[in-house]
N, C-alpha and C positions, 0 to 999 in steps of 0.2 A: 478939307478936313484939317483940324488942328491937333497936332501931337506935340505935347509939352511946349505949347505956345507957338509952335511953328505951323504955318499953313502949308500943307502938301496938296497940290492939285490932284483931283480925282483921277485925271488922265494918267498921272505918274503912278498913282497907286495901282491902277488897272494894269499898267505896263509891267510894274514890278511883280504883281501877282501872276500875270500871264507868263513872264520870264521864269518865275520860280516853278510854276507847274510844268512848263516846257522842259526845264532842266531836269526835274524829277522824272518826267516821262522819258527823256532821252537816256538817263541812267538806268531806269527800269528796262528799257528796250534793249540796251546793250548787255546788261548783267544777266538777264534771264534768258539770253541766247547762249551764253558761254559758261554759266556758273557750273561748279562741279556737280556731278550726279551723286545721288546717295550711294553709299558703298554697296557693292553687289550688282549694280546695274551695268549694262554694256559688257556682259560676261560671255566668255567662250571657254568651255571646259576642255579638258584633254580628250583625245580620241580613246575610246575603250573598245576592245575586241568583243564581238557578240557571238554567242552560240546561236544555232538556228532557233531554239525555243525561247530566246531572250528578247525577241522583238516580233510583234505582230502588226500587220497593216489592216486597219478597219475602215469601212466606208459606209456612208449613208447616201443613197442614190435614188432620186425621184425621176421617173421618165414615163413615156407613153409606150405601152406594149403594142404588138402588131394589131391588136383589136382596138387600138386607140383608147385604151383604158389607162388611167394613171396608176402607177405602181410605185410603192415606196419600200425599198430594201434597206432595212435598218440594222446596223451592227454596233454602233458606237455606244450609245447610252445604255442599252441593256447590259453590255459587258462592263462598262464603267461603273454603273450603279451597283451591280452585283459585287464588284471588287471593293467598293466603298463599304457596302453593307456588311461584308464579311471581315472587315479589318478589326483587329483586336488590340493593337498597340498605338497606332498613330495614323491620323489622316490630316493632311494639309492640302486644302483645295483653294485654287486661285481662279475665279471665274468672273468674266467681265459682266455679262448681262443675264438678268433673270426677270421674269414678269409673270404674274398670275392673273391679272385682270385686264381683259382686252375685249374690244367689240368683236364678237365672234363672226359677224358678217364680213369683216375685213380680212379674215384668216382663211387659208386654204381649207377645203373640206377634209376632215380626218385628222386635224391637228391633234397633238398629244400633250398631256399635262406634264411636261418634262421638268418644269420648275418644282412642282410638288413632289415628283419622284426623286429629284435631287435632294430636297430637304429631308425626305423620309430616309434616304440612304445615309445621310449624315447622322440622323438621329439613331438609326440602327447601329452604326459604328460606335456612337457614344454609349448606347445601351450595352454593347459588348465590352465596354471598359476602355475603349480607345480614347486617346486625347485628340480632340478634333479642333482644328483651326480653319476658319473659313475667311479668306481674303477676297474682297470684291471692290467694285468701283462705286463712287458716289452717285453714279447715274441711277442706281437702284433705290436711292432715296431722293431722287432728282435734286442732287447737289444741295442737300440739307433742307429741301422744301417741306418734307414731311418725314415722319418716322415710318420705316418699313417694319410693319408689325410682325411679319414672318421672321425677319432676321432678329428682331427683339425677342421673339419666342425662342429661337435657337439659343440666343445668349442666356435666356432665363433657364434653359434646360441644360446648361453646362457646356455649350459649344462656344468657343471664343470666336467672335465675329469682328473683323477689322475692315474698316473702310480705308482704302489707300490714300495716303497723304499726297494729293495731287499738287499741292502748292510747292512741293520740293522739286517737281519736274520743270524742265525748261519750257519756254512758251513757244508753242507751234504757231500761234496766231499773234505775233508780237505787236502788230499795229493796233489791235484791239486790247490785248492783254496788258500792254503798258498803260493804257488809259484806265483799265479796270484796276490795276494795282495802285495807280496814282489817286483815283477819285472814287471808285465804286465799291471797293472791297469791304468797307465797313457796313454796307447795307445788309441787314439780317435776312438770310434766306428763309428761315423758319417763320411761319406765320399763317394767317388765314388765306389760303390760296383762292384765286378767282379766275385764273387762266387755265385753259385746257392742257392736259398732259400731252406733250408733243409726240409721244410714242404710243398713244392710244390707250393708256391705262384708264379704264372707264370709271374707276372708283377714286381717282385722285384729281384734284385741281391743284395748281402750283402757283408759286409767287413770282412776281416780276424779278426780284433779285436772283432767284434760282435760274431764270432764263438768262440773266446777265452772266452768271457763272458758267452756264452751258456754252456760251459763245467763246470761252477760252479754248474750247476744242482740245482737251487733253484727257487721257484715259489710261487706266490700267486695263489693257486689252488682252491680257493673257488668258489662256484656257489650259490650266495645268492642274493635275491631281496626283498626289502621292498617297497611296493607301498601303501601309505596312511595306512590303517589299516589291510593290508594283507601282509604276508611274504611267501617266497618260499625258501626251502632248497632242492637242487637237485644235481644229478650227471651229468646233461646234460649241455654241452657248446653250446651257440648260434653260432655255427661254421659250415659253409656250408659242409665241408667234413665229419663232424660228424652227419649230420642231420638225418641219418637213423640208428644211433646207438640205441640199447636198453638201456633204462635208467629208473630211478625212481625219484619221487619228492614228497614232502609233502607241501601242501598248509595250512597255519596256520593263524587263525584270533583271537586267544586269545590275549587280549590286553597286558597282562604282558609278554607273550612269544615274541610277536612282538616287544615290547619295548626292551627286552634283545638283540634281534638280531640287531635292529636299532642302539642302543647305542654302541654295540660292533663294528659295522661298522664305526661309527663316529671315534673311536680310530684308526682304520686302516687308514682312510682318514687323520687323524691328524698327525700320525707319517710319512706319506708319503708326505704330502703337508703342510708346516708350515703356509701357509696362511689360512688353513681350521680351523675354530673356532669350537671346540667341544662344543656342546650346553648343555651338561648335564654330570653328573658324571656317572662313570661306575656302572652298577647295581650290587647288592650283588652276591657273589659267593655261589654256592651250594656245595653239597658233592658227592664224587664218591661212597661212600660205605653206604650211608643212603638213602634208597628208601622208599617211602610211601607205606602203605598197601592199596591194592585195593580190592574192593568188586565188585559184579556183576554190569556191565555196566560202571565202572569207568575207567578213564585213565588219566595219568599225562605225562608231557613232559618237558625236559630241553634242553637248547642250549649248545653245547659243541664244543670246537675248539682245534686244534693242539693235543698235547700229552694227553690232557684230554680225547680224543676219545679213545686212547689206554688204558688209565687207567680204563675207564668205561668198555671197552670190557674185559680186563683181569679180573676185579672184577666179572663181570657177568658170564664169563665162569667158573671161579674158584668156584662159588657158585652153579653150577649145580650138580645134584645128579642123581643116576641111574633112568632111565625112562624118563628123560628130553630129549629134542631134540634141536639140533642147526642146523640151515640152513644158509649157507653163499652163497650169490649170488654176485660174485665179478669180476671185471676187472683184478685186480692184487692181489696176496697174496704172501708175501715173508718174512714178519717180523718174526724173530726167537722167540720172546716172545710169539706172537700169536700162531705160529706153535706148540711150546712146550706145551702151555696150552690146545690146542685142542687135542694133543696126550694124555695128562694126563686125560682129560675129557672122552675121548673114553675108556681109560683103566679102568675107574671106572664105566662104563656102560652107558654113555651118547651116544645117537644115533646122528651121525653127517652126514650131507649131504652138499656137495659143488657143486655149479653150477658155472663153471669158463669159462671165455673167453679162447680159445685155444692159444692165443697170436701168431696168424699166419698172421694177416693183420694189416697194419699201413698206411692207405691213399695211397694205391697202392704199398707199399713196403712189401716184405715178411719177416716175423720174424721167429725165430727158437724155439719159445716155452718157452724161459726163461722169468720169473721164474715159471710160473704156472705149467708147466708139471713136473718140478723137485720137487716142493712142493707137488703136487698131488701124485707123485710116493712115496715120503717119507710118506705121511699121509696114503695112502692105505695099508701100511705094518702093520698098527694098526687095531685091531678089531673095529667094529662099525662105520667105516668111509667109505662112498661111495662118488664117484665123477662122475659127468656128465659134458660134455663139451657143451657149447652153440654152436648151428649150425649156424655159421656166414657165410655170403655171401658178402665178401668184406668190410662189416661194422664190428663193434665191439660190444661185450656184455659189456657195459660200466657201468652197475649197480654196486653200492657199498652199500651193505646192509647185516646186520647180524640179524637173528631172533632167539631168545632163548625161548623155550616153556617149561613150567612146567605144573603141573596139573591145576592150577588156573590162571596163569598169562602168558603174552607174553611180552618180552622185544624186542624192535625194535631199531636198531642203524643204521642210514643211512644218506647219504649225499654225500659230495665230496671226502671223504678220501678212497683211496686204503689202503690195509693192508700191507704197506711196511714201511721200516725204514724211508725213506724220508718223507712219509706222516704222520707218527705217532710219530716221536721223536723230535718235535719242530724245524723242518727244513723248511718245507713248511707251508704256511697258509692254513688251512683246516676248514671246517664247517660241522657239523653233528647235527642231532636231536636224542635224546635218549628218547624213549617212553616206559612207563610202563603201560600195559593195562590188564584188565580182559580178559579172554578167549572169553567172549560172546559179545564183542563190535563189531560194524560194521567194524571199522578199522582193528581189529585183524583178522576178517573173510576175509576181502579183501586182506590183506597181505598174509595170509596163502593160499588163493585161487590162488593168483598170483604165488606163489612159487610152489604149487602143479601142476599148469598148466604147468609150465616150466619143471618140473621133470617128469611128467607122460605122456606128449604129447597126451592129449585126443582129440584134434581137429586139429592137425597138427604136424609138426616137429619143436620142439624148441631146444631140447638137444639130444646129442648122447652118446652112451655108452663110458665108460672110455677107452676102448681099441682103440677107434678111434684116439686118440692122445697120447696114452701111450708112455712114453719116459724113458728108463732105463739107459741112457748113464751116466756113472760115470763122464766123462769129463765135460759134460754140468752141472751136479749137482754141482760139485766143482767150476765151473765157476760162477754159481749162488751164491754159498756161499761166494766166494771171493768178488763178486760185491756187495752183500748185506752188507758185513762187512765193506768194504772200502768206499762205496759210489761211486765207479767208474762204474756207470750204469745210465741208463735212467729211471729205474723204482723206 
């Protein structure tokens, strides 16, 4: 090749091009692992004292009754949608996953149209005169592949709809995302789709560039609603294929706690939509390692997001002593820091129980058990650790909650966050509530009763013995370890 009369060998041009791309790739790899997070993320609020009526524990539970009939006990969405529908001043909802169109044959019998019910509740609030803001994840337009007509209709009816700006988040899958940011990002996601929707939406086909965006594996995974003076933190998505999942939620009415949640959501809206005016300053941050003292009947709660969820869990597990108990009810567990601390706690005499989803069903698709079965095998090699599998029937055990009991206190940590690297290390957006309660409160008794019911199967079949899904495969164990370390995974 001649450039200004000089002949430059093609081999040298190729080397220079490759070196340039490699340099850009390396810079992208490093920067998007450590770059500052948007303001408001990785938040921990102050502890607020709660009166008995200011917090309620809600559950959705699917199980087999003694007659071997499937039963679904539903509490979360009926109450949540009623509170949204009756709001008159403001609703701000942040929900990860919605879907209306799906192959019914792949869904559990009796599924419920919760997506449509959610939309209707937002519209009722708007009709009441409430200012309604709905924040969601780009997965609901499959990363720009198509227009979500339902969300467009909400917008046209006066409801502000915001897709979270995922590009501002750190890269959970840096090996791929650095390549995407270097070479693939200009490809337009919107266009004439010709590939099947990977999550079963029967009315949409999607584009190849949208699949390429999917592989970045990042999300606003929160499930939070504030409706006037009540807030919800839950593990449940208003997603039709998920409508029979087992889940948990906390309904909160303490003014200070609701304000923490509302204000934090303003910041999510603000960094995702520059036209959104943040109406007030971020509330003060609390502490991971300073917990109030509780006496009989008392309880306190703080709002926590992103990596602060991991920080509080690590702290609370590390401070357990012999005779304490830890019960984990989880959809996913894979984070190495959490696994290590559970093993250490067991070795010093803490009794640990895990109720896990067997990771076998995903909206009509069969899974192979990674990562839960591999982590369960590792943990059960330790003393004082027991595992039971939730007995799912095409649905999922989608609960995300950790409960730590000492002689006088109960610590409850629950919400949207799975215990995985992606959920806990400032990659996804996540939202949990951390509660410190005396043993004798109604809330503590309800949570303990719920967990014991799942563990003991007193009135039906909720959980199965560990042997039902035990997996000792070394190959799948190391596949889990590699996926967890690199981010090349969907969990």
